[in-house]
C-alpha positions as CSV (number, residue, x, y, z in Angstrom):
1,M,4.3,2.5,-20.9
2,K,2.2,-0.2,-19.0
3,E,4.4,0.4,-15.9
4,I,4.3,3.6,-16.2
5,E,0.1,3.7,-16.3
6,D,-0.3,1.5,-13.6
7,I,2.0,3.6,-11.4
8,L,0.1,6.5,-12.0
9,E,-3.3,4.9,-11.2
10,G,-1.6,4.3,-7.6
11,V,-0.5,8.1,-7.9
12,A,-4.0,9.3,-8.2
13,K,-5.2,6.9,-5.7
14,T,-2.9,8.6,-2.9
15,V,-3.0,12.1,-4.1
16,R,-6.9,11.7,-3.7
17,Q,-7.1,9.9,-0.8
18,K,-4.3,12.4,0.9
19,L,-6.8,15.8,-0.2
20,E,-10.1,14.1,1.1
21,T,-8.4,13.5,4.3
22,T,-7.2,17.0,4.5
23,A,-9.4,19.1,7.0
24,T,-7.8,22.7,5.7
25,L,-6.8,22.9,1.8
26,N,-3.7,25.1,1.2
27,Y,-3.1,26.8,-2.0
28,S,0.6,25.9,-2.4
29,L,1.6,25.6,-6.2
30,L,4.4,23.7,-5.5
31,G,4.5,22.8,-1.6
32,G,1.0,21.8,-1.2
33,N,-2.3,20.9,-1.8
34,F,-3.1,23.0,-5.1
35,G,-0.2,21.2,-6.7
36,E,-1.9,18.0,-5.7
37,I,-5.0,19.2,-7.1
38,L,-3.4,20.3,-10.5
39,F,-2.0,16.6,-10.8
40,L,-5.6,15.5,-10.8
41,Y,-6.7,17.6,-13.2
42,Y,-3.9,16.4,-16.1
43,Y,-4.6,13.1,-15.0
44,S,-8.3,13.2,-15.9
45,R,-6.9,12.8,-19.1
46,V,-6.2,9.3,-18.2
47,N,-9.3,8.5,-16.0
48,H,-12.1,10.7,-17.2
49,D,-13.4,10.3,-13.7
50,Y,-10.8,12.4,-11.8
51,L,-12.2,15.3,-13.6
52,A,-15.1,16.3,-11.2
53,I,-13.0,15.1,-8.3
54,A,-10.2,18.0,-9.2
55,E,-13.2,20.4,-9.5
56,Q,-14.8,19.3,-5.9
57,Q,-11.0,19.7,-4.4
58,T,-10.5,23.3,-6.2
59,D,-14.0,23.9,-4.8
60,R,-12.8,22.9,-1.3
61,M,-9.4,25.1,-1.7
62,F,-10.9,28.3,-3.1
63,A,-13.5,27.9,0.4
64,D,-10.7,27.1,2.6
65,M,-8.6,30.3,1.4
66,S,-10.4,32.9,3.9
67,R,-9.4,30.4,7.1
68,I,-5.8,30.4,6.0
69,M,-2.8,33.4,6.3
70,S,-2.0,35.1,3.3
71,I,0.8,34.4,1.0
72,A,2.2,35.6,-2.1
73,S,5.0,33.8,-3.3
74,Y,5.6,31.7,-5.9
75,C,6.1,27.8,-3.8
76,N,3.6,28.4,-1.6
77,G,1.3,32.0,-2.3
78,L,-0.9,33.6,-4.7
79,A,1.4,33.9,-7.3
80,G,1.8,30.5,-7.9
81,L,-1.5,29.7,-7.7
82,A,-2.2,32.5,-10.2
83,I,0.2,31.0,-12.7
84,G,-1.1,27.5,-11.5
85,L,-4.6,28.8,-12.6
86,N,-3.7,30.2,-16.0
87,E,-2.1,26.7,-16.9
88,L,-5.3,25.4,-16.2
89,Q,-7.0,27.4,-18.1
90,R,-4.5,27.4,-21.2
91,D,-5.3,23.6,-21.4
92,G,-8.9,24.0,-21.7
93,F,-10.1,23.3,-17.7
94,M,-11.1,26.6,-16.5
95,Q,-12.2,29.9,-17.7
96,G,-12.2,33.4,-16.8
97,I,-9.0,33.3,-14.9
98,D,-7.9,36.4,-16.1
99,D,-10.8,38.0,-14.4
100,A,-10.4,36.1,-11.5
101,I,-6.4,36.5,-10.5
102,E,-7.1,40.1,-11.0
103,V,-7.4,40.9,-7.6
104,F,-4.4,39.3,-6.7
105,D,-2.8,42.1,-8.2
106,D,-2.5,44.5,-5.2
107,A,-1.7,41.9,-2.6
108,I,1.5,40.6,-4.9
109,E,2.6,44.1,-4.9
110,T,2.6,45.3,-1.9
111,Q,4.5,41.9,-0.9
112,Q,6.9,42.9,-3.3
113,Q,7.5,45.7,-1.1
114,E,8.2,44.2,1.5
115,D,10.5,41.8,0.3
116,F,12.3,44.3,-1.1
117,R,12.8,45.9,2.5
118,S,13.5,42.7,3.7
119,N,16.0,41.4,0.7
120,R,13.9,38.6,0.1
121,H,15.7,37.8,-3.0
122,D,14.8,34.3,-4.1
123,F,12.4,32.7,-6.6
124,L,10.6,30.5,-4.5
125,H,9.9,32.2,-1.8
126,G,10.8,35.9,-2.7
127,F,10.2,39.0,-5.2
128,I,12.1,36.8,-8.2
129,G,9.4,34.8,-8.5
130,L,6.5,37.1,-8.0
131,G,8.3,38.7,-11.4
132,F,6.8,35.4,-13.3
133,Y,3.5,36.0,-11.6
134,W,4.1,39.8,-13.7
135,L,5.5,38.5,-16.9
136,M,2.2,36.1,-16.8
137,R,0.1,38.9,-16.2
138,Y,1.3,41.0,-18.8
139,R,1.0,38.4,-21.6
140,N,-2.6,37.9,-20.7
141,S,-3.8,41.4,-20.0
142,G,-0.9,44.1,-20.4
143,V,-0.5,44.4,-16.6
144,G,2.8,44.3,-15.3
145,I,5.4,46.5,-16.7
146,K,5.7,48.8,-13.4
147,P,6.6,46.1,-11.2
148,L,8.5,44.6,-13.2
149,M,10.9,47.7,-13.5
150,E,10.7,48.1,-10.3
151,I,12.4,44.5,-9.4
152,V,14.9,45.5,-12.3
153,E,15.6,49.1,-10.4
154,Y,16.0,46.9,-6.8
155,L,18.5,45.0,-8.8
156,S,20.3,47.4,-10.2
157,T,20.6,49.5,-7.1
158,T,21.6,46.5,-4.4
159,C,24.2,44.4,-6.9
160,N,27.5,44.5,-5.6
161,E,30.0,44.8,-8.5
162,V,33.6,43.7,-9.1
163,D,35.7,44.1,-12.0
164,E,32.3,44.1,-13.9
165,M,30.9,40.9,-11.8
166,L,27.8,41.5,-10.3
167,R,26.2,39.4,-7.4
168,W,23.6,39.6,-4.6
169,L,24.2,39.0,-1.0
170,L,21.1,37.0,-0.3
171,P,19.7,36.2,3.2
172,E,19.6,32.1,3.9
173,G,17.6,31.3,6.7
174,K,18.9,32.1,10.1
175,R,22.5,31.9,8.8
176,D,24.6,34.7,7.6
177,S,23.7,36.2,4.6
178,R,25.9,34.7,1.6
179,Y,26.4,34.5,-2.4
180,N,24.4,31.6,-4.1
181,I,24.2,31.0,-7.4
182,S,21.6,27.9,-7.2
183,L,18.6,27.9,-9.6
184,S,16.1,27.5,-6.2
185,H,17.1,30.4,-4.5
186,G,19.6,32.4,-6.1
187,L,21.8,33.8,-9.1
188,S,20.4,31.3,-11.6
189,S,16.7,32.1,-11.6
190,T,17.5,36.1,-11.1
191,I,19.2,35.6,-14.7
192,I,16.7,33.7,-15.8
193,L,13.9,36.4,-14.8
194,L,16.0,38.8,-16.4
195,T,16.0,37.6,-19.7
196,R,12.6,37.2,-20.2
197,I,12.3,40.7,-18.9
198,D,14.2,42.2,-21.8
199,L,12.0,39.9,-24.2
200,L,9.4,42.9,-23.6
201,S,8.9,44.8,-26.6
202,T,7.6,47.7,-24.5
203,L,10.8,48.2,-22.9
204,T,12.9,51.7,-23.8
205,K,16.7,51.3,-24.8
206,H,18.0,52.3,-22.0
207,E,16.1,49.7,-19.7
208,H,16.9,47.0,-22.2
209,A,20.8,48.0,-21.8
210,E,20.3,48.1,-17.8
211,I,18.7,44.6,-18.3
212,E,21.5,43.7,-20.2
213,R,24.5,45.1,-18.2
214,L,22.8,43.2,-15.2
215,V,22.6,39.9,-17.6
216,S,26.4,40.7,-18.4
217,G,28.0,40.9,-15.0
218,A,25.9,37.8,-13.3
219,V,26.7,36.0,-15.6
220,S,30.7,37.0,-15.3
221,Y,30.3,36.1,-11.6
222,L,28.6,32.4,-12.9
223,N,31.8,32.0,-14.7
224,Y,34.2,33.3,-12.0
225,N,32.7,30.4,-9.8
226,R,33.6,27.8,-12.4
227,L,35.6,25.0,-10.5
228,D,38.6,22.6,-12.0
229,L,36.1,19.7,-13.5
230,N,38.8,17.1,-13.5
231,R,39.3,17.6,-9.7
232,F,36.0,18.6,-8.6
233,G,33.7,16.8,-10.9
234,S,31.3,19.6,-11.3
235,W,31.7,22.4,-13.6
236,F,30.0,24.8,-10.7
237,P,29.5,24.4,-6.6
238,M,26.7,24.5,-5.0
239,S,26.1,27.7,-3.3
240,S,29.4,30.3,-4.0
241,I,33.0,29.6,-3.4
242,D,33.2,33.4,-2.2
243,T,31.4,32.0,1.3
244,A,31.9,28.1,0.8
245,N,34.8,26.0,0.0
246,P,34.5,25.1,-2.8
247,A,32.8,21.4,-3.4
248,K,31.5,19.0,-5.7
249,S,27.4,20.0,-6.5
250,R,24.9,17.5,-6.1
251,L,23.2,16.5,-9.3
252,A,19.6,18.3,-9.2
253,W,17.3,20.6,-10.2
254,C,17.2,22.7,-7.3
255,Y,21.0,23.4,-6.8
256,G,24.3,22.3,-8.9
257,D,25.1,22.0,-12.6
258,L,22.0,21.7,-14.2
259,G,20.2,25.2,-12.9
260,V,23.3,27.4,-13.7
261,A,23.6,25.8,-17.3
262,Q,19.7,26.7,-17.8
263,A,20.6,30.5,-16.8
264,L,23.6,30.0,-19.1
265,L,21.4,29.1,-21.9
266,S,18.6,31.6,-20.6
267,A,21.3,34.4,-21.6
268,N,22.4,33.0,-24.7
269,R,25.9,31.6,-23.5
270,I,25.0,28.6,-25.2
271,G,28.3,26.5,-26.2
272,L,29.4,26.6,-22.4
273,A,25.6,25.6,-21.5
274,L,25.7,22.5,-23.8
275,D,29.1,21.7,-22.1
276,V,27.6,21.6,-18.6
277,F,24.8,19.8,-19.7
278,Q,26.5,17.4,-21.7
279,H,29.0,16.8,-18.7
280,S,26.0,16.1,-16.2
281,A,24.2,13.6,-18.7
282,L,27.4,11.1,-17.9
283,R,26.5,11.9,-14.0
284,R,24.7,8.9,-12.9
285,D,25.6,7.6,-9.9
286,L,23.4,8.3,-7.7
287,I,25.3,8.0,-3.9
288,E,28.1,9.9,-5.4
289,N,26.2,13.0,-7.0
290,R,23.6,12.9,-3.9
291,V,20.4,11.7,-5.4
292,Y,18.5,9.8,-2.9
293,D,14.8,10.1,-4.1
294,A,12.4,10.2,-6.5
295,T,11.1,13.7,-6.0
296,I,11.3,16.9,-8.3
297,C,13.2,19.2,-6.2
298,H,16.3,17.1,-5.5
299,G,15.8,13.2,-7.2
300,T,15.2,11.3,-9.9
301,A,12.3,12.8,-11.5
302,G,13.9,16.5,-11.6
303,L,16.2,15.0,-13.4
304,G,14.3,13.1,-16.0
305,T,12.2,16.1,-16.5
306,F,15.7,18.4,-17.5
307,F,17.1,15.7,-19.5
308,D,13.8,14.7,-21.1
309,Y,13.4,18.8,-22.0
310,L,17.4,18.9,-22.9
311,A,16.4,16.2,-25.7
312,H,13.6,17.8,-26.8
313,C,15.1,21.0,-27.4
314,H,19.1,19.7,-28.2
315,P,18.6,16.2,-29.6
316,S,21.2,13.6,-29.1
317,K,21.8,10.1,-28.2
318,L,23.3,11.7,-24.5
319,F,20.5,13.2,-23.4
320,L,18.1,10.6,-24.6
321,D,20.2,8.1,-22.5
322,A,20.3,10.2,-19.6
323,A,16.2,10.9,-19.6
324,D,15.7,7.1,-20.3
325,Y,18.2,6.4,-17.3
326,W,16.6,8.7,-14.8
327,R,13.6,7.8,-15.8
328,N,14.1,4.1,-15.1
329,Q,15.5,5.0,-11.4
330,T,12.0,7.1,-10.6
331,L,10.2,3.9,-11.5
332,R,12.6,1.5,-9.2
333,K,11.8,4.4,-6.5
334,V,7.7,3.8,-6.4
335,E,6.0,2.3,-2.8
336,Y,3.1,0.8,-2.8
337,V,0.6,1.2,0.5
338,N,-2.4,-1.0,0.5
339,G,-2.4,-0.4,-3.5
340,N,-1.7,3.4,-3.4
341,A,1.7,4.3,-5.2
342,Q,3.8,7.3,-3.0
343,F,7.5,8.6,-3.8
344,R,8.9,9.6,-0.1
345,H,11.9,12.6,-0.4
346,M,14.9,12.2,2.0
347,S,14.0,15.1,4.5
348,G,17.1,17.6,4.7
349,L,16.4,18.2,8.2
350,N,16.7,14.5,9.7
351,G,18.1,12.4,6.5
352,K,14.6,10.3,6.8
353,F,12.7,9.3,4.3
354,E,9.4,11.0,4.8
355,E,5.7,11.5,2.7
356,G,6.1,14.9,1.4
357,H,3.7,17.6,0.1
358,G,3.1,19.1,-3.3
359,I,4.7,19.5,-6.5
360,L,8.2,19.8,-5.7
361,V,8.7,16.9,-3.1
362,G,5.7,15.5,-3.1
363,T,4.1,12.3,-5.0
364,A,2.3,14.7,-7.1
365,G,5.1,16.3,-8.6
366,V,6.3,12.8,-9.6
367,G,3.4,12.1,-11.1
368,L,3.3,15.4,-13.5
369,Y,6.5,13.9,-14.5
370,L,5.4,10.7,-15.3
371,L,2.1,12.0,-17.1
372,D,4.9,13.8,-19.4
373,C,6.8,10.6,-20.0
374,I,3.5,9.0,-21.4
375,G,2.7,11.8,-23.9
376,I,0.5,14.0,-21.4
377,K,1.7,17.2,-21.5
378,T,1.7,19.0,-18.4
379,P,3.0,22.4,-17.2
380,L,5.9,21.2,-15.2
381,N,8.5,22.5,-17.4
382,R,7.2,25.7,-17.3
383,F,7.0,25.6,-13.3
384,L,10.3,24.4,-12.9
385,L,12.0,27.5,-15.4
386,L,13.0,25.4,-18.2
387,E,10.1,26.6,-20.3
388,P,9.2,29.9,-20.6
389,Y,5.1,31.5,-20.2
390,E,5.4,33.9,-23.2
């Protein structure tokens, strides 16, 4: 505990210094400055001096918003900003957030229509992520049913159905479109969104039936992608067997077995999900499983977050041991620069270790994870789709 508290003190210094030396603060929840500010709010429960610092940086961020191009996404835009502000309100750091974020609705609905036209079918950067914004708005203010059902309708009309399996062809950067089953960008987050929409009590029987059809078909497609576990060493591939040669997937929050199992769990395929989780808990070779850094997205802190969550929801020695293992691996990866603690991430572009930004690949995300480890509850699990906002 003392080791983690010392690291957190160094992380807070790093995050504070970075924010104070950044000329223009962005409002990105998962990819930038707002996620770093949010860490300082929760760290203030350890060191109260940081509350004033977090509030000062929040004021700067809002003042800078007019100078930044408007983005609406969950990862980097208004949807994520609103969700993060809502969490700060729920935990007593702010008030009046519902009225403040109401002005985001038009911009997010406009972006959703553009995402439909561009087939930007993506949790972090597209309309799937916007769906979680509308779920939050509906829970708080009763707003959002129309855009949520527009997402369901879009998914219904754009799915590729083969033998009762449903899949969606997704754009991936400059590459050709492909079928993607991941949590961060693909089918798994789509299933989680649909299952959460299906919980809304105001839906008609026809709407429930259509959502359940989509979920059932999507889960069938996940099952179609199952690998020979003894041959490959993972239950599922990285992307899809329709668009890439079958291969063992990395162990991470973003891609691979854990995210697929989380989707299966949300769709009430509990037995299969736990089988996948239990096998994943035994995968502890860093190099073999391509775990190179400590970050949330594809590193040890993301794995620690996943297994802490599993150990809480499905108590077992296996999950507890896995959570302990990945926490210890995370602590080993801390670096100190002039007394400040940081966790660098491995860039997927050049394979070099770099200073990251925000929650997904930044020091602040590891900091949120470590706060959870010492009993300071943060919204990290909800940001990562492990726990519902409802």
